[in-house]
C-alpha positions as CSV (number, residue, x, y, z in Angstrom):
1,M,115.2,105.4,120.0
2,S,112.3,104.2,118.3
3,K,108.6,104.4,119.8
4,L,105.5,102.3,119.0
5,F,103.0,103.6,116.4
6,I,99.3,103.5,117.6
7,D,96.2,105.4,116.5
8,G,98.3,107.7,114.5
9,K,100.9,108.7,117.2
10,W,104.3,108.0,118.4
11,V,104.0,106.4,121.8
12,D,106.4,104.4,124.5
13,A,105.9,101.0,125.4
14,V,103.6,100.9,128.6
15,S,106.1,99.6,130.6
16,G,108.9,102.1,129.4
17,E,111.2,99.3,128.2
18,T,113.3,99.1,125.3
19,I,115.1,96.4,123.5
20,S,118.7,97.2,122.2
21,V,119.2,97.0,118.2
22,V,122.3,95.3,117.5
23,S,124.0,95.7,114.1
24,P,125.0,92.5,112.4
25,V,128.1,93.9,110.8
26,D,129.9,94.2,114.2
27,G,127.8,93.1,117.0
28,E,127.2,96.3,118.5
29,A,124.1,98.2,119.7
30,F,123.4,101.2,117.7
31,D,119.8,102.0,118.3
32,A,116.6,101.0,120.8
33,I,113.2,99.9,120.1
34,A,110.2,100.0,122.4
35,R,109.3,96.7,124.1
36,G,105.6,96.3,123.8
37,R,103.4,93.9,125.7
38,D,100.1,92.7,126.2
39,A,98.8,96.6,127.4
40,D,100.6,97.9,124.1
41,V,98.7,95.4,121.9
42,D,95.2,96.0,123.5
43,A,95.7,99.9,122.6
44,A,96.7,99.1,118.8
45,V,93.7,96.5,118.2
46,S,91.4,99.1,119.9
47,A,92.8,101.7,117.5
48,A,92.6,99.7,114.5
49,R,88.9,98.6,115.5
50,R,88.1,102.4,115.6
51,A,89.4,102.8,112.5
52,H,87.9,100.0,110.6
53,E,84.4,101.4,112.0
54,G,85.2,104.7,111.5
55,A,87.4,106.9,109.0
56,W,89.2,104.2,107.1
57,G,86.0,101.8,106.9
58,R,84.3,104.6,105.5
59,L,86.1,105.4,102.7
60,S,85.3,104.0,98.9
61,A,87.8,101.3,97.5
62,T,88.7,103.9,94.7
63,E,89.7,106.2,97.8
64,R,91.5,103.2,99.6
65,G,93.4,103.2,96.3
66,R,94.7,106.5,96.0
67,I,95.7,106.9,99.4
68,L,97.8,103.6,98.8
69,T,99.0,105.1,95.4
70,K,100.5,108.1,97.4
71,L,102.0,105.5,100.0
72,A,103.9,104.0,97.0
73,Q,104.9,107.4,95.7
74,R,106.2,108.1,99.3
75,I,108.1,105.0,99.6
76,A,109.7,105.3,95.8
77,D,110.7,108.9,96.5
78,N,112.7,108.1,99.8
79,T,114.1,104.7,98.4
80,E,117.7,105.8,99.6
81,E,116.5,106.2,103.2
82,L,114.9,103.6,103.4
83,A,117.4,101.1,102.0
84,R,120.2,102.6,104.5
85,L,117.8,102.0,107.2
86,E,117.0,98.1,105.9
87,A,121.2,97.4,105.2
88,R,122.0,99.2,108.9
89,D,119.2,97.1,110.4
90,T,119.8,93.4,108.6
91,G,123.6,93.7,107.5
92,K,122.3,93.3,103.9
93,P,124.4,94.6,100.7
94,M,123.1,98.1,99.7
95,S,121.8,96.8,96.1
96,T,119.7,94.0,97.8
97,A,118.4,96.7,100.1
98,R,117.4,99.0,97.6
99,N,115.6,96.2,95.5
100,D,113.7,95.7,98.5
101,I,112.5,99.1,98.8
102,Q,111.4,99.0,95.1
103,V,109.6,95.9,96.0
104,L,107.9,97.2,98.8
105,A,106.8,100.4,96.5
106,R,105.6,97.7,94.0
107,Y,103.5,96.5,96.7
108,F,101.4,99.2,97.3
109,E,101.4,100.3,93.9
110,F,100.0,97.0,92.8
111,Y,97.1,96.7,95.4
112,A,96.7,100.3,95.4
113,G,95.1,99.5,91.8
114,A,93.7,96.3,92.9
115,A,91.4,98.0,95.4
116,D,88.6,98.8,93.7
117,K,88.8,95.9,91.0
118,V,87.5,93.2,93.8
119,H,84.1,92.4,92.5
120,G,81.1,90.3,94.3
121,Q,78.7,87.9,92.1
122,I,74.9,87.7,91.2
123,I,74.2,83.6,91.2
124,P,71.5,82.3,89.2
125,F,68.8,81.4,91.9
126,L,64.9,80.9,92.1
127,N,62.6,82.7,89.7
128,G,61.5,85.7,92.0
129,Y,64.8,86.1,93.9
130,T,67.9,88.0,93.4
131,V,71.1,86.6,95.1
132,S,74.0,88.8,95.6
133,L,77.6,87.6,97.2
134,L,79.5,90.7,98.6
135,R,83.2,90.4,99.3
136,E,84.0,92.4,102.6
137,P,86.7,93.0,104.6
138,L,87.4,91.1,108.2
139,G,88.0,93.9,110.1
140,V,91.2,94.5,112.2
141,T,93.8,91.9,110.8
142,A,96.9,90.9,112.3
143,H,100.5,90.4,110.8
144,I,103.5,89.2,112.1
145,I,106.5,89.3,110.1
146,P,110.1,87.9,110.2
147,W,113.4,89.8,110.2
148,N,114.8,88.4,106.7
149,Y,112.9,90.7,104.5
150,P,111.3,93.4,106.8
151,A,110.3,95.7,103.9
152,Q,109.4,93.5,101.4
153,M,107.2,91.5,104.2
154,L,105.3,94.5,105.4
155,G,104.2,95.3,101.8
156,R,103.4,91.7,101.0
157,T,101.2,91.5,104.2
158,I,99.7,95.1,104.9
159,A,99.1,96.2,101.4
160,P,96.7,93.6,100.6
161,A,94.7,94.2,103.9
162,L,94.2,97.8,103.2
163,A,93.5,97.5,100.0
164,M,90.6,95.4,101.1
165,G,89.5,98.1,103.8
166,N,91.1,96.1,106.9
167,A,92.5,98.0,109.5
168,T,95.7,96.6,110.5
169,V,98.1,95.7,113.3
170,L,101.8,95.0,112.7
171,K,104.3,93.2,114.9
172,P,108.0,93.3,113.1
173,A,110.7,90.6,114.3
174,E,112.6,92.5,116.9
175,D,115.8,92.3,114.8
176,A,114.7,94.6,112.0
177,C,112.0,97.4,112.7
178,L,113.5,100.6,111.2
179,S,112.2,100.4,107.9
180,T,108.7,99.6,109.2
181,L,108.5,102.2,111.6
182,R,110.0,104.6,108.8
183,V,107.3,103.3,106.6
184,A,104.4,104.2,109.1
185,Q,105.7,107.7,109.1
186,L,105.2,107.7,105.4
187,A,101.7,106.3,105.7
188,V,100.5,109.2,107.9
189,E,101.9,111.5,105.1
190,A,100.1,109.8,102.4
191,G,96.8,110.6,104.2
192,L,96.3,107.0,106.1
193,P,93.9,107.6,108.7
194,D,94.6,107.1,112.3
195,G,94.4,103.6,113.6
196,A,94.4,101.9,109.9
197,L,98.0,100.6,110.4
198,N,99.5,100.5,114.0
199,V,102.8,99.1,114.6
200,V,103.8,97.3,118.0
201,T,107.5,96.4,118.4
202,G,108.6,93.7,120.8
203,Y,109.4,90.0,121.3
204,G,107.4,87.4,119.6
205,H,107.1,85.6,123.2
206,E,105.5,88.5,124.5
207,A,103.9,91.3,121.6
208,G,103.7,88.5,119.0
209,A,101.7,86.2,121.5
210,A,99.7,88.8,122.6
211,L,98.7,89.6,119.2
212,A,97.9,86.1,117.8
213,G,95.7,85.4,120.6
214,H,94.0,88.6,121.1
215,P,90.3,88.6,121.1
216,G,90.3,91.7,119.1
217,I,91.4,90.5,115.9
218,D,89.7,88.7,112.8
219,F,92.6,87.1,110.8
220,V,96.5,86.6,111.4
221,T,99.2,86.2,109.3
222,F,102.5,85.1,110.1
223,T,106.0,84.4,108.6
224,G,108.3,82.1,110.2
225,S,109.4,79.1,111.6
226,N,107.3,76.0,111.9
227,E,107.3,75.9,115.4
228,V,106.3,79.5,116.4
229,G,103.7,79.1,113.6
230,T,102.1,76.4,115.5
231,L,101.8,78.3,118.4
232,V,100.6,81.2,116.4
233,Q,97.9,78.8,114.8
234,Q,97.1,77.8,118.2
235,A,96.3,81.0,119.5
236,A,94.3,82.2,116.8
237,A,92.2,78.7,117.2
238,R,90.9,79.7,120.6
239,N,89.3,82.8,118.8
240,A,88.3,80.8,115.7
241,V,90.2,83.1,113.7
242,K,91.7,82.6,110.4
243,C,95.2,82.2,109.5
244,V,97.6,82.7,106.6
245,L,100.9,80.6,107.6
246,E,104.3,80.6,105.4
247,L,106.5,78.5,107.5
248,G,109.8,78.1,105.4
249,G,110.9,75.7,102.9
250,K,114.1,73.4,101.6
251,S,113.3,74.4,98.1
252,P,114.9,71.9,94.9
253,Q,116.9,72.9,91.9
254,I,115.9,70.0,89.6
255,V,118.6,69.8,87.1
256,F,118.3,67.4,83.9
257,A,120.9,66.7,81.7
258,D,119.4,69.0,78.5
259,V,119.9,71.9,81.2
260,D,121.2,75.3,79.5
261,A,123.9,75.3,82.1
262,A,125.2,79.2,80.9
263,R,121.5,80.4,82.3
264,A,120.8,77.7,85.0
265,V,124.2,78.1,86.6
266,P,124.3,81.8,87.8
267,T,120.4,81.8,88.6
268,I,121.1,78.8,90.9
269,V,124.0,80.3,92.9
270,K,122.1,83.7,92.7
271,A,119.2,81.4,94.4
272,I,121.0,80.5,97.5
273,V,123.4,83.1,98.4
274,Q,120.8,86.1,97.9
275,N,120.1,88.0,101.2
276,T,123.1,85.7,102.8
277,G,120.5,82.7,102.1
278,Q,118.3,84.0,104.7
279,T,115.1,83.3,102.4
280,C,112.3,81.0,102.8
281,T,112.4,80.1,98.8
282,A,116.3,79.8,98.9
283,G,116.9,77.1,96.3
284,S,119.0,74.9,99.2
285,R,118.8,71.8,97.7
286,L,120.5,71.1,94.4
287,L,119.1,68.0,92.3
288,V,121.5,66.8,89.7
289,E,121.0,64.1,86.8
290,R,123.8,61.6,87.2
291,S,125.0,61.7,83.9
292,I,126.0,65.2,84.3
293,Y,126.6,65.5,87.8
294,E,130.2,65.9,88.3
295,K,130.8,68.3,85.8
296,F,127.2,70.5,86.5
297,V,128.3,70.6,90.4
298,G,131.8,71.5,89.4
299,Q,130.3,74.5,87.4
300,I,128.2,75.4,90.3
301,G,131.3,75.4,92.4
302,E,133.5,77.4,90.2
303,A,130.8,80.2,90.6
304,F,130.3,79.5,94.3
305,A,134.1,80.3,94.8
306,A,133.9,83.6,93.5
307,V,130.8,84.6,95.8
308,R,132.3,87.5,97.8
309,V,130.8,88.2,101.3
310,G,131.1,92.0,103.0
311,T,129.5,94.8,104.5
312,P,126.4,96.7,103.1
313,E,128.6,99.4,101.8
314,M,130.9,96.8,100.3
315,D,127.8,95.9,98.3
316,F,128.9,92.0,97.6
317,D,127.0,88.7,97.1
318,C,126.3,88.2,100.8
319,G,126.4,90.4,103.9
320,P,126.1,89.0,107.8
321,V,123.7,86.9,109.0
322,V,121.0,89.0,111.2
323,N,122.1,87.9,114.4
324,R,124.4,85.6,117.0
325,T,121.7,82.6,117.1
326,Q,121.5,82.6,113.4
327,F,125.5,82.8,113.3
328,E,125.9,80.0,115.3
329,R,123.1,77.7,113.9
330,V,124.2,78.2,110.3
331,N,128.2,77.5,111.7
332,A,126.6,74.5,113.7
333,M,125.2,72.8,110.5
334,V,127.9,73.3,108.5
335,D,130.5,71.9,110.9
336,A,128.2,68.9,111.5
337,A,128.2,68.1,108.0
338,K,132.0,68.3,107.8
339,R,132.3,66.2,110.8
340,G,129.7,63.5,109.5
341,G,132.1,63.4,106.2
342,V,130.1,65.0,103.7
343,P,132.4,66.6,101.4
344,V,133.0,70.3,100.9
345,V,132.9,71.0,97.3
346,S,133.7,74.8,97.2
347,Q,133.3,77.8,99.5
348,G,132.8,81.5,98.8
349,Q,135.3,84.4,100.0
350,L,134.9,86.8,103.1
351,A,136.5,90.2,102.7
352,S,139.8,90.3,104.5
353,N,139.1,93.5,106.6
354,L,135.7,92.6,107.7
355,P,134.5,94.3,111.2
356,R,135.3,92.0,114.5
357,G,132.1,90.8,116.2
358,G,130.0,91.0,112.9
359,Y,128.1,87.6,111.9
360,F,129.3,86.7,108.8
361,V,129.7,83.2,107.4
362,Q,131.2,81.5,104.6
363,P,128.9,80.3,101.9
364,T,129.3,76.6,101.3
365,L,128.5,74.2,98.5
366,F,128.2,70.5,99.8
367,G,127.9,67.4,97.3
368,N,126.7,64.1,97.6
369,V,124.8,65.1,100.9
370,P,123.1,62.0,102.5
371,V,119.2,62.4,101.7
372,R,118.0,62.0,105.3
373,S,120.6,64.2,106.9
374,D,120.0,67.4,108.4
375,L,121.8,69.3,105.7
376,A,119.0,67.8,103.6
377,Q,116.0,68.0,105.6
378,K,116.2,71.1,107.6
379,E,116.3,74.6,106.9
380,V,119.4,75.8,107.5
381,F,118.7,79.7,106.6
382,G,122.1,80.2,105.5
383,P,124.1,80.3,102.3
384,V,124.6,76.4,102.1
385,L,123.9,74.9,99.1
386,A,123.5,70.6,99.2
387,A,123.9,68.8,95.8
388,F,122.3,65.2,95.2
389,P,122.5,62.9,92.2
390,F,119.4,61.5,90.8
391,D,119.0,58.6,88.0
392,D,115.7,59.6,86.2
393,E,112.7,61.6,86.1
394,A,111.0,59.5,88.9
395,D,113.9,59.4,91.0
396,A,114.2,63.4,90.9
397,I,110.6,63.6,92.0
398,A,110.9,61.3,94.7
399,L,114.0,63.1,96.0
400,A,112.4,66.8,95.4
401,N,109.3,65.6,97.4
402,S,111.5,63.8,100.3
403,T,111.5,66.8,102.8
404,D,108.3,67.9,105.0
405,Y,108.4,71.4,103.3
406,G,106.8,72.5,99.9
407,L,107.5,75.9,99.1
408,L,109.3,76.4,95.7
409,A,111.0,74.2,93.1
410,A,112.6,74.5,89.9
411,V,112.8,72.6,86.8
412,W,115.6,72.7,84.2
413,T,115.1,71.1,81.2
414,E,114.7,72.1,77.4
415,N,112.0,69.2,77.1
416,G,108.6,70.6,77.2
417,G,106.8,67.4,78.3
418,R,109.3,66.6,81.0
419,Q,109.0,70.6,82.3
420,Q,104.9,69.7,82.6
421,R,105.4,66.4,84.2
422,V,107.6,67.5,87.1
423,A,106.0,70.8,87.9
424,K,102.6,68.9,88.2
425,A,104.6,66.1,90.4
426,V,106.4,68.3,92.8
427,R,104.4,69.1,95.7
428,C,105.0,72.5,96.3
429,G,103.3,76.0,96.0
430,Q,105.4,77.8,92.8
431,V,107.5,75.9,90.6
432,F,109.8,78.1,87.9
433,V,110.9,76.3,84.6
434,N,114.2,77.4,83.8
435,C,114.3,80.1,86.1
436,Y,114.0,81.1,89.5
437,G,112.2,83.7,91.6
438,A,110.8,86.2,89.1
439,G,112.0,89.4,90.3
440,G,109.9,89.4,93.9
441,G,106.6,88.2,91.9
442,V,104.3,90.6,93.7
443,E,101.5,89.5,90.9
444,L,102.1,85.8,91.8
445,P,100.1,84.1,94.3
446,F,102.8,82.4,96.8
447,G,102.3,80.0,99.8
448,G,102.9,76.4,100.4
449,V,101.8,72.8,101.2
450,K,102.9,70.3,103.9
451,R,105.0,71.9,106.7
452,S,105.6,75.0,104.4
453,G,102.3,76.3,105.8
454,H,98.9,77.3,104.2
455,G,96.9,80.1,102.5
456,R,98.3,82.2,99.6
457,E,99.8,85.8,99.8
458,K,100.6,87.9,96.8
459,G,98.6,88.8,93.5
460,F,94.7,88.9,93.8
461,L,94.8,85.7,96.0
462,A,96.0,87.7,98.9
463,L,92.9,89.9,98.9
464,E,90.6,87.0,98.9
465,E,92.5,85.8,101.6
466,M,91.9,88.9,103.7
467,S,88.3,89.2,103.2
468,T,85.3,87.2,103.4
469,T,81.8,86.9,101.7
470,K,78.5,87.7,102.1
471,T,75.6,86.0,100.5
472,V,72.2,88.3,100.1
473,V,68.9,86.9,99.1
474,Q,66.2,89.1,98.2
475,F,62.8,88.1,97.3
476,H,61.0,90.3,95.1
477,G,58.2,88.2,93.6
């Protein structure tokens, strides 16, 4: 049974209550986590404040970077153990879990090196004055992360916060906490001072809500649904606290007639079945120029038919979805589309010997999807791809921008001018040209527009988001 990690110590929740950890592979409970609430969040925020004003806050940027380097190495050294925890918790294939841990280590490696590269400015001003712009940590930062990529999300949000000198409180999703809790122990071994990282497990409406609205935090980052993101932002606003929100996507793959199909087809399929489609950046809409629509969608269908679903140890293309709620949601959206007459082009294969009670869903490719349907507009968060034809460049852009989301897009064409025009016209935070995803992209600023959220994570922009500036004006005559 797992405890909370507060002020460098493992402690039970004040209430003594726990939450069962259920395996998505068979639907059975195999562990329990502490059920943190308001009092536990209070203790974690207080510990973080002491760390920021004490041992952690007194370290130089170079010293912070050295500790984060050690943590990156500890993570890398324990890749197999962490990957097993990640796969057990989420059901993802072992190769995917290993990749997630490698990306987690890369986050700490990258931000360890960046910690002492954040510079201020000297601003030209009146004669007799020197004006300095300092960049400083915010203080105590709150981090509420989802269940789809728990290890990667930990690195994406905690590493830049610590690199900037903030002390942190992390609330992982109740469905996937195990790798996060193990990393907390590795952080102790790496020399992170007590209170610099605190982990409070529990339900979102209890621990998460308490953290987002806590008067002792100075910043909050959240990745999850629009509905919960709105609540987080409202809670933070009551304390005038800045938010970075990443709230999902309905990302288009825009395929023109001059596409290099040999390159595009496997990439497009992987972009939707990766992590069983439980990815904010999943390329869930396939937009194909009408002159090649039937042929290209047929090629995607052939590749889809070869997609295999199994347990983590089988290490196929997909594992189960994370929980029963998600299992029912994905199947309900697929069934509704079928009842509505949307044609199924192709489906993947479920392994024949899967455990009873597991949350396994069949990857599905739909063709000629109505543009205003739920399948076209809502985030399924499963291995479901919706295909649409378009007539020309203007039609493609209009279709790409026809949802409330704006996170990612891909443009598949050999025409350089079209690449630039479409990339600039699509409303989203990242555009990939003749590729997709770029292997985690730790270095690449990431975030959305419209209902996909605001603010940026990854790259050096994350350090700016998790810091503030101070202007110092000195008169010296």
